[in-house]
N, C-alpha and C positions, 0 to 999 in steps of 0.2 A: 504494499499499499504506500509506504513512504518513499520508495525508491524512484517512482516516477512523478511524485507530487510537484516537484519544482518545474517539470517539464509542462505539466498541465498549466501552471501559473504563467510561465514565459509565453506559451501558446495563446493563451486568452489575451494577455497584455498585448501581443504582437498583432492580433486582429485590429486593434484600435490604433497602436502607437508602436509600429516595428522597430523605429530607431530607439525608442525608450526601452523596449524590451531587450535590445541587443546590448545597450549600455548597461542595463541592469544586471543582465547575465554576465558580461564580461568584466566590469569594473565595480558594480555595486551602485550605491545611491550618493551622487555628489562626490564629495571627497573621501567618503567612507566605503569600505568593502561590504558593509552590512546591506541587506536587501530588506526594506521595511514592508514586507508583505507576509501575511498569515494565511494558512489554509488548514481546514481540518481533514482528516481521512474520512472517507464515505462512512455514514452511520446509516445502517440498513434497519428498518422498522420490522420487528417480529421475525428477524433472521434466528433460526435455530443455531445453537451453539455446537462447535465441533473442535476438539482439541488440535492445536497447531494449524488451524485453517480459518481464514477470513470468509465468513458465510454472507451470502447476499439474499435479497428479497426484492420483490417488485418496486417497493418504495423505500426511499432513503434521502438523505440530506448531506449536502457538502456546504461548509461556511467558507467565505473568503472575506479578507479584511485587509486594510492598510490605513495607516494614520496619515498618509499622503494622498490628498484629494484627487490628484491626476491618476494616480495608481488605482485608487478605490473606483473612480469613474470609469476607467478603462475596463477593469474586471466586471462591473455591473453591465456596461453596454455590451461587452462580448458574451457574458452568460445569457442575458436576455435575448440576444439575437441568434443563439444556438438552438438546434434540435437534438444534437448529440454532443457528448463530452468524451473523448478518449481518455481513458485512465489505463496507461500502458496497453496491453493486449485486450482490455475489456472496453466495450462501448456501452455508455451509460445515457439513457434517454432523458433529456431535460424536460421535465413536466411543468416547470415554472420557476420564477424566481421572485423573492422579495426582500425588502430591506429589514434588517432587525431594528426594533425600536431603540432610540439612543438612551443610554443610562446616564443620568445626571452625574457629573464628575464629583466625587467626594472623597475625603480621606479621614480616617483610615477605611479601607476597603478589604473585603474577602474576595480573592480571586481563586477560583477552581479550575483545574485544566481538564479538557476532555482527552488529550493525548499526552504522552509521557514528556516530560521536561528534560531537555539534555543541558548538563552543566559539566563543563570540562575544567580539571584542575591544571592540565597541560595538554599538549597535543595528542597524547596517547592515553589519557586517564579520564574516565568519566565519573563523576560523584553523583551518589544518591542522597536523598534527604537526611538520612541519618548519619551520614559522613561528615567527620570534621572538614570544615572549610566549604561546605555546600552553600551556607547562607551568604558568606563573603563573596564566593565566587559568582553567585546569582545576582547579588548586589552590584557587582563590578559590571556584569552584562547589562544590567539595567541603566547604570551610569553611562555606559557606551551608547545604549539606544538614546538616552536623553540628550547626550551631545549631538548626535545626528539630527534630533527633532528641535535642538535649540531650547530645551526645557531644563529647569533645576533637576539634578540627578540624585540628590540625597534620598535614600530610601531606607526605611527600617523595616525589616522583614522577619515574620515568625512563621514557621511550619507548624500548621493546625493538624494535618493530616497527609498521608503519602500512600499511594498504591504500591503494589508489588514491582520488584525489579523486572523490566522488560528488555529483550535484546532483540535488535532488528538488523537486517542487511539492507543497506540503502546505498545510494550513490556514494563512491568513495570509501566504502567500508562499513564497519560495524558501528552501530549506535546503541547506547545503553542509558536507560532513564527510568523515571516512574512519574506516574500523575502525582500532582501536589495540590493542596489546599493551603493558601497562604493568607495571612493577615499582613497588609502592606500599609505604612504610613509614607506617604510621598506627595509630591505636587499633584493635585487632582487631575490636571491636564496629562500628566505623565501616566497616570493609572488608566486614564481613558484611552490613551494610546496603546498601552499594553493590552488591553482587551481587543483591539484592533489588529495588533501585530503578533502577540504571543510573548511567552516566557521562555527564557533560556536561548540556546542556539538553534540553527537549522529550522526555523519557523517556515520558511519556504518550503521545507520538505514535509510539512504537516506536523511538526514536534511543537509542544507548548502552546496549543490552542487553548484559549481560556473560554469556558463555557459562557 
């Protein structure tokens, strides 16, 4: 599911703004290598569970988001103009699209993720919510995102709950993380942006999507 999510995003943006999609893919946003786009893995309603398999059903949802209006507008225009969405080898029928209602920015806020959050201690080691250094590393990632957005980056985080360790094969290697519920004290506009972008790294691959 996560291995092709970024290709879905770039393809949608390219429908409306091909030059922007190419720059985002090759260089990141502005002067940063970050890509301020979030996507959730498909969530299929009523799908039966099967170990080590991602089960589907006739009805499901995918969420897209970005704190950058030009990216959000490109995604919305592209999705609403499509009848089908290619997710790797699978073709999904687009039955409709809608905007999520805006949540008034406030601090503190509780953020719960739908997909695992990826937090890295270094280039080769992922941290889980119970690990030493998890909160400082996640706070550093949030400050980096705030710099890109031009917002105050101070954030006080508290882990309220965490899901089990999950391991994924995605583009460029293995990803390890867990879903998490956080209480965050930060600039309200930064909290709002995190709802649209996601927590941790690799949000464009579908990780760290906030419910």
